[in-house]
VMD Tcl script that draws the C-alpha trace (Angstrom):
set ca {
  {-6.53 60.20 -71.48}
  {-3.91 58.38 -69.39}
  {-5.31 59.88 -66.21}
  {-8.66 58.47 -67.13}
  {-7.14 54.98 -67.59}
  {-5.39 55.18 -64.18}
  {-8.57 56.17 -62.46}
  {-10.39 53.23 -64.06}
  {-7.73 50.70 -62.86}
  {-7.87 51.79 -59.24}
  {-10.30 49.80 -57.12}
  {-13.41 51.47 -55.94}
  {-12.59 51.39 -52.16}
  {-8.79 51.57 -52.26}
  {-6.10 49.10 -53.16}
  {-5.34 47.53 -49.75}
  {-7.50 46.05 -47.02}
  {-6.89 47.69 -43.65}
  {-9.48 47.11 -40.91}
  {-9.92 49.61 -38.13}
  {-7.95 48.95 -34.96}
  {-10.01 47.58 -32.08}
  {-10.00 49.81 -29.01}
  {-8.59 48.23 -25.81}
  {-11.09 46.49 -23.54}
  {-12.47 48.19 -20.51}
  {-11.84 46.67 -17.07}
  {-13.61 43.34 -16.44}
  {-15.96 44.69 -13.81}
  {-16.93 48.22 -13.02}
  {-18.75 47.00 -9.94}
  {-17.19 47.12 -6.50}
  {-18.98 43.91 -5.42}
  {-15.87 41.82 -5.98}
  {-14.09 43.78 -3.25}
  {-16.70 42.86 -0.62}
  {-16.20 39.80 1.54}
  {-18.55 36.84 1.21}
  {-20.77 37.56 4.23}
  {-21.35 41.17 3.13}
  {-22.25 40.03 -0.38}
  {-24.69 37.47 1.02}
  {-26.46 40.06 3.16}
  {-26.44 42.71 0.45}
  {-27.56 40.50 -2.40}
  {-29.48 37.84 -0.51}
  {-27.28 35.02 -1.75}
  {-27.90 32.38 0.90}
  {-26.52 29.16 -0.49}
  {-28.07 26.06 1.03}
  {-27.07 22.48 0.53}
  {-27.58 21.03 -2.96}
  {-31.00 19.46 -3.46}
  {-32.68 17.42 -6.17}
  {-35.94 15.65 -6.89}
  {-35.79 12.02 -8.07}
  {-38.82 9.81 -8.54}
  {-41.05 12.07 -6.50}
  {-38.66 12.18 -3.55}
  {-36.66 15.21 -2.51}
  {-33.02 14.63 -1.62}
  {-30.63 17.02 0.12}
  {-26.82 16.68 0.34}
  {-25.65 17.14 3.93}
  {-22.38 16.14 5.58}
  {-21.25 14.09 2.60}
  {-24.45 12.07 2.19}
  {-27.71 12.39 0.28}
  {-30.60 12.51 2.75}
  {-34.25 12.05 1.80}
  {-36.40 15.00 2.82}
  {-39.75 13.50 1.89}
  {-40.91 10.66 4.10}
  {-44.21 8.91 4.22}
  {-44.69 6.21 1.60}
  {-42.94 3.38 3.49}
  {-39.49 4.13 2.14}
  {-38.72 5.96 5.37}
  {-39.60 2.85 7.36}
  {-37.44 0.75 5.07}
  {-34.60 3.22 5.50}
  {-34.87 3.04 9.31}
  {-34.94 -0.77 9.18}
  {-31.85 -0.86 6.97}
  {-30.09 1.64 9.20}
  {-30.81 -0.51 12.29}
  {-29.61 -3.64 10.47}
  {-26.45 -1.81 9.41}
  {-25.68 -0.92 13.04}
  {-26.21 -4.56 14.07}
  {-23.88 -5.80 11.34}
  {-21.22 -3.26 12.28}
  {-21.36 -4.44 15.92}
  {-21.12 -8.07 14.83}
  {-18.21 -7.21 12.54}
  {-16.36 -5.49 15.40}
  {-16.93 -8.53 17.66}
  {-15.61 -10.89 14.97}
  {-12.53 -8.71 14.46}
  {-11.87 -8.86 18.21}
  {-12.24 -12.66 18.20}
  {-9.80 -12.97 15.29}
  {-7.29 -10.79 17.11}
  {-7.59 -12.95 20.27}
  {-7.19 -16.16 18.25}
  {-4.08 -14.79 16.52}
  {-2.61 -13.88 19.91}
  {-3.32 -17.39 21.17}
  {-1.76 -18.93 18.06}
  {1.33 -16.77 18.44}
  {1.69 -17.76 22.09}
  {1.26 -21.48 21.32}
  {3.76 -21.31 18.45}
  {6.29 -19.59 20.70}
  {5.84 -22.22 23.41}
  {6.26 -24.98 20.82}
  {9.51 -23.46 19.52}
  {10.83 -23.05 23.08}
  {10.00 -26.67 23.93}
  {11.59 -27.84 20.69}
  {14.75 -25.86 21.48}
  {14.86 -27.29 25.03}
  {14.49 -30.83 23.67}
  {17.29 -30.18 21.19}
  {19.52 -28.82 23.99}
  {18.84 -31.90 26.16}
  {19.71 -34.21 23.24}
  {22.94 -32.29 22.68}
  {23.90 -32.57 26.39}
  {23.19 -36.35 26.40}
  {25.41 -36.82 23.33}
  {28.25 -34.88 24.95}
  {28.13 -37.06 28.08}
  {28.52 -40.23 26.05}
}
mol new
graphics top color blue
foreach p $ca { graphics top sphere $p radius 0.5 }
foreach p [lrange $ca 0 end-1] q [lrange $ca 1 end] { graphics top cylinder $p $q radius 0.2 }
display resetview
């Protein structure tokens, strides 16, 4: 009778929870592609990466040499772009000329200030000599 009571108290699937152990993972990649250099992978797999491109407002843009360049011309925006580019070059030339003029004016100011200080010093020296003679 006691054996029957013990068997009734025991849980149906055992008295402790013990999950199965997880087997160790296999290596990350069984492929040998990671050992190939980039140019071989590109020729083997056809992975020719071009510059990034996008389509905004019906215009295609491509990123080349650090700038987004419009690929689709036509509807006047290309003309506007050329006009702005020409104006930009003109403004850069004018800016360079103005920088040169400022540099020349600063040189002239420095020279004039130096001459003034020299003349002032000479006048002070002459006054000192006149006082000594008296």
